ZAPA-276418 format. One record per residue (C-alpha): x, y, z; residue in one letter. Coordinates in steps of 0.001 Angstrom, whole numbers, padded with zeros to 6 digits, always signed. Each point is the difference from the previous one (the first is absolute). Layout:
ZAPA-276418
XYZa
...
This chain:
ZAPA-276418
+219242-120888-015543m
+001095+003662+000591r
-002391+001078-002618a
-002753-002093+001530v
+000841+001840+003419r
-000005+003386-001750e
-002943-000408-001895f
-001973-001314+003500r
+001491+003345+001727r
-001358+002569-002703l
-003145-002128-000635r
-002775+001984+001661p
-001698-001161+003231d
-003901-000327-001653l
-001089-000428+003617s
+001539+003517+001195s
-002532+003019+000343l
+001959+001955-001933r
-000948-002793-003141w
-003487-000238+001162k
-000852+003790-000197i
+001679+000166-003519a
-001944-003032-001082a
-002895+001800+001757l
+000854+002792-002016a
+000721-001750-003362a
-003600-001644+000299v
-001717+002906+000890t
+001549+002057-002834a
-000968-003118-002315c
-003585+000073+001116l
-000100+004056-000421v
+001298-000898-003750v
-002316-002300-000875a
-003103+001793+001342a
+001186+002957-001853v
+000567-001685-003391g
-003169-002055+000175v
-002168+003524+001076l
+002000+001675-002734v
-000576-002803-002529h
-003882-000357+000469m
-000231+004094+000192w
+001804+000200-003641t
-001987-003183-001340a
-003446+001404+001040r
+001161+003713-000967d
+001225-001575-003704i
-003221-001758-000270r
-002174+002874+000694s
+001661+002189-002358r
-000337-002959-002604a
-003758-000263+000325e
-000197+003795-000135a
+001822+000338-003208q
-002100-002980-001362a
-003129+001821+000915f
+000684+003630-001419n
+001292-001979-003146r
-003208-001685-000494l
-001749+003158+000528y
+001721+001502-002970s
-000292-003252-001834a
-003981-000265+000476m
-000152+003712-001208d
+001918-000577-003127t
-002028-003170-000473y
-003400+001679+000532r
+001066+002808-002248r
+001776-001902-002883t
-000914-003571+000528k
+003668-000716-000023t
+002517-001551+002607l
+002296+002435+001418a
+003450-001248+000608d
+000004-003358+002492g
-003537-000273+000074a
-002066-003263-000969e
-003128-001004+000141l
-001032-003479+002033d
+003620-001106+000222p
+000965-003351+000833a
+002366+000952+002688e
-002600+002138+001725l
-000274-001074+003842p
-003394-001928+000708l
-001404+002763+002101a
+000022+002601-002603l
-001781-002501-003029r
-003441+000889+001064h
-000160+003395+001835p
-003495+000087+001956a
-000215+003805-001119d
+001742+002531-002421g
+002311+001752+002021e
+003719-000467+000093r
+001650-003129+001809h
+003455-000757+000916t
+001990-003444+000674a
+003212-001521+000863y
+001577-002822-002089d
+002501-001693+001389g
+000949-002328-002709r
+003027-000056-002051v
-000308-001022-003459e
+002965+000861-002775g
+001162+003329+000362n
-002779+001361+002351m
+000494-000122+003548g
-002775+000524+002549p
-002721+002784-001110s
-002664+002242+000685a
-002702-000092-001942w
-002966+002324-000362a
-003381-000729-002053a
-003142+001391-000516q
-002990-000723-002402r
-000543+001713-003289v
-003645+000707-000244d
-002341-001653+002764g
-000415-003422+001553p
+000738-002838-002219g
+002346+002226-002248s
+003781-000496-000560r
+002632+000598+002469v
+002701+002858-000583l
+002925-000994+001839a
+003656+001676+000727m
+003160-001960+001439q
+003037+002083+001657v
+002855-002314+000425n
+001664+000142+003382m
+003096-002123-000914s
+002338+003322+000074p
-001416+001321+003411e
+000550-003672+001369l
+003398-000041-001497q
+000897+003125+002009t
-001460-001637+002842l
+002526-002936-000079r
+002632+002637-000242q
-000919+001887+003023l
-000679-003276+001840d
+003890-000686-000999v
+001089+003276+000633t
-001603+000061+003527m
+001331-003792+001222a
+003834+001535-000827v
-000506+002845+001808a
-001292-001777+002713s
+002978-002218-000020l
+002405+002963-000168v
-001853+001618+002994a
-000019-003409+001886l
+003930-000641-000759a
+000578+003525+001432a
-002353+000005+003131a
+001006-003964+001234v
+003818+001222+000929p
-001447+003153+001452l
-002622-002239+002011a
+003109-002030+001030v
+002206+003133+001149y
-003069+001371+001917g
-000834-003413+001643a
+003907-000342+000600g
-000037+003046+002010l
-002892-000910+002230l
+001532-003758+000227a
+003375+001541+001349r
-002299+002341+002549r
-001735-003120+000945l
+003048-002278+000162r
+001894+002475+002219r
-003003+000310+002361v
+000058-003738+000254s
+003546-000134+000845e
-000173+002203+002584t
-003206-002043+001616a
+002422-003093-000325g
+002672+001473+001750r
-002053+001012+002937i
-001591-003092-000073s
+003347-001500+000417a
+000844+002184+002862g
+001622+003309-001680d
-002049+002568+001820l
+001996+002890-001539d
-000938-001131-003425a
-002158+002913-001596r
-001123+000399-003072t
+001379+002944-002206a
-002167+003017-000454p
-001850-000153-003591t
-001332+002747-002102k
-003765+000581-000078g
-002856-000878+001886r
-001418-002744-001726d
-000732-003452+001659e
+003508-001311-000080v
+001279+002771+001964a
-002605-000564+002792e
+000693-003568+000298i
+003399+000793+000407a
-000699+002428+002503v
-001988-002414+001855t
+002669-002447+000270v
+002284+002526+001429d
-002419+000925+002358r
-000773-003459+000845m
+003889-000483+000656a
+000157+003096+002130d
-002901-001725+002222s
+001438-003447+000129l
+003545+001464+000803g
-001414+002286+002904q
-002061-003377+001155l
+003193-002177+000009l
+002313+002625+001670r
-003010+000216+002676t
-000068-003590+000372e
+003560-000379+000238r
+000436+002696+002186q
-002754-001260+002095f
+001756-003735+000495t
+003267+001623+000771a
-001577+002328+003122d
-001653-002774+001090v
+002725-002111-000084a
+002359+002375+001162h
-002362+000604+003206e
-000534-003506+000725l
+003854-001029+000444r
-000199+001985+003544t
-002993-001990+001655p
+001126-003117-001638v
+003388+000053+001572g
-001723+000993+003112g
-002031-002903-000089l
+002808-002323-000974l
+001924+001170+002984a
-003117-000298+002467a
-000308-003345-001236a
+003626-001215+001393d
-001408+001168+003458l
-002654-002574-000052l
+000477-003250+001936p
+000734-002768-002066a
-002829-001978-001395g
-002362-000617-002346e
-001591+003740-000114t
+003597+001266-000182e
+000438-002246-003030d
-002896+001109-001719l
+000520+003293+000693l
+003369+000119-001075r
-001191-001664-003546a
-002358+002087-000523r
+002297+003117+000811v
+002505-001326-002187r
-002486-000149-003054d
-001030+003500+000510l
+003511+001412+000002r
+000377-002255-003253g
-003066+001753-001703l
+001394+003364+000961v
+003463-000718-001159e
-001606-001065-003501d
-002134+002816-000439l
+003147+002339+001208l
+001890-002000-003024e
-002893+000240-002591i
-000608+003900+001084s
+004175+000416-000715r
-000477-002025-003739l
-003048+002462-000485d
+001821+003216+000442a
+003540-001421-001827g
+001789+000688+003245a
+001729-003624-000295e
+003388-000097-001648q
+001690-003397-000893p
+003445-000828+001058v
+001544-002108-002806p
+002409-002638+000924a
+001559-002997-001966r
-001621-003169+001871v
-000140-003451-001115p
-003940-000295-000343l
-000178-003780+000695g
+001472+000995+003687a
-002149+002941+000303v
-003282-002172-000589v
+000791-002742+002029s
+000855+002583+003126e
-003398+001751-000486a
-001762-003376-000317v
+001621-000737+003363a
-000792+003282+001910r
-003630-001048-000452t
+000527-003016+002207g
-001773-002332-002497l
+001490-003218-001098r
+000279+000879-003713i
+002490-001431-002176e
+001767+002156-002593v
+000616-001647-003394t
+002595+001603-002389v
-000541-001075-003280a
+002981-001026-002402g
+003287-001496+000599t
+001597+002990+000975q
-000865+002449+003282a
-002537+002868-000376a
+002149+002863-001687p
+000935+003492+002231t
-002348+002461-000809v
+000333+003890+000725e
-002864+000697+002092t
-001338+001410+003583d
+000432-003362+001955p
-002302+001158+002785r
-002813+001080-002206r
+000261-003348-001945l
-000569-001493+003097e
-002522+001412+001029r
-001681-000854-003204i
+000818-003686+000007v
-001255-000498+003656s
-003261+001975-000557n
-000531-002609-003145l
+000713-002756+002160v
-002040+000887+002991v
-002823+000985-002401n
+000263-003385-001671a
+000335-002115+003145h
-003063+002217+001860r
-002255-000214-003001h
+000863-002750-002158g
+000628-003552+000645g
+002984-002366+000538p
+002756-000545-001225p
+001244+003799-000731v
+002981-000426-002466e
+002399+002891-000180v
+002033-000562-003212t
+002938+002238-001314v
+001032-000054-003839e
+002336+002598-000939g
-001520+003482+000830r
-003201-001630+000479t
-001387-000793+003440v
-003363-002054-000106v
-002148-000780+003199v
-002710-002376-000418r
-002741-001762+002073d
-002602-002770-000654h
-003143+001824+001345g
-002799+001507-001759p
+001859+002897-001761g
-000108+003409-000163f
-003740+001392-000151p
-001319+001092-003604a
-000290+003706+001217d
+003523+000108+001224l
+001446-001325-003323l
-002264+002486-001822l
+000672+003270+002091h
+003147-000653+002050g
+000436-000162+003510p
-002073+002155+002161r
+000432+001199+003469r
-002028-001934+002766f
-001388-002378-002571q
+000833-003556+000428t
-002305-001494-002239g
-002438-002984+001185a
-000269-000694+003714t
+001189-003261-000503e
+003138+000724-000930r
+001369+001239+003578g
+000297+003050+001809t
+002425+002903-000399g
-000420+003754-000911h
+000833-000357-003867g
+003133+002374+000038l
+002499-002745-000781g
-000416-000243-003514l
-000209+003688-000559t
+003336+000716+002043i
+001502-002239-001948a
-001433+001493-003339l
+001154+003391+001209g
+003509-001590+000960q
+000329-001477-003551a
-000921+002778-001706r
+002653+002233+002245l
+002715-002650-001377l
-000970-000020-003529g
-001370-003348+000409a
-002858-001856-001715e
-002364-001798+002544l
-002637-002079-001957q
-002959-001718+002101l
-001643-002646-001983e
-001662-003560+000553n
+001563-003237-001073a
-002138-002497-002419p
+000072-002744+002549d
-000971+002214+002699g
+001787+002607+002726g
+001117+003229-000077a
+003421+000740-001879v
+002186+003362+000691a
+002380+000472-002217t
+002821+003121+000979l
+002146+000698-002959r
+003036+002378+000708l
+001814+002072-002317p
+003242-000641-001944f
+002502+002376+001181r
+003732-000372-000659p
+002373+000554+002672a
+000501+003389+000599g
-002763+001515-002143s
-001824+001288+003110c
+001154+003131+002289g
-001407+000800+003067t
-003925-000965-000685a
-001262-002846-002166v
-002530+002263-001269r
+002538+002213-001812a
+001231-003233-002279c
């Protein structure tokens, strides 16, 4: 099994950009080698044939001169040979003609023929044959040499292509990792400066500029949220004090309820702004998880039973109990307000599960996470859409994981998993663990 794992680790990922570029370079090199090889072969074969025909033509000229003077055949010359190609058996004039014969008979391979009538029409034909086998053998050797040289060049070019593609892939991977970190919320992530002024460097610069713009926009939004929430605290407090001066009655109750909602919204905005700014510091303590969750549910004023799974009581955990209560209460209120009864709270180990039996979380929330002032469809109830955002921010501050999903049989499920920390493992802040 270890050998199999080692093979899988060393096996190249053929779907990566590096190997795709290397494969493209190898295929391109093969096509170039094949095209050059075919062109060289065709050019050499045509040159061999032309030279053979020229040689046959010149030798026929000398043989014809000898035959007309001495009536003897020069070496290699024949009269009406049986192997003469059909095109040269009955020439229409007394001029010399050449033809190619690709037949292979005995020791004779492809040949070039030259023929001419001896005297005039109807006379015999003097022919001369030039065997092209030696030259064609040389052509075959040239083909083999080119094939071997091409394979050697390809074997040297592919590693170079893989290395060059690896350099490009690493640069692109660095840009991708930076973009992923920015998408995950790390607005300080930047791509290291790269050498050169190519397209990859331009992409890296663009990603960094995008991160700068996004960071500036988020800082402006957070500052605006903090400023608005801070400025609203005083008039909201004044409204609440003024509501106390109104005579008791339906108007006073309605106004007081609306002012309380407004004050809750302002406090939520201030909490979000502090979480965004990183100004919050958890105060850890060793607390029983079941008791803290039960207390948080009781503070909501809702009649919801907390179930502690297992035969033993829930363990003690080292966390900030105030922030843990804040997370649980927000989840419970959200389930009661936007879900359907019954709402169930279960504690098992270091995990807290809050589930309702309503329509479930909207698909957009599951895809992109909680968004401020977005509560999903109108039939899900009222609210400002800040409860889950605050719960998620507080969970991150505690180093916990908050997972939102829908149950297969219907209903929304929020699962909070607290990290395991042995007693005394933390100092003054949970984030230092």
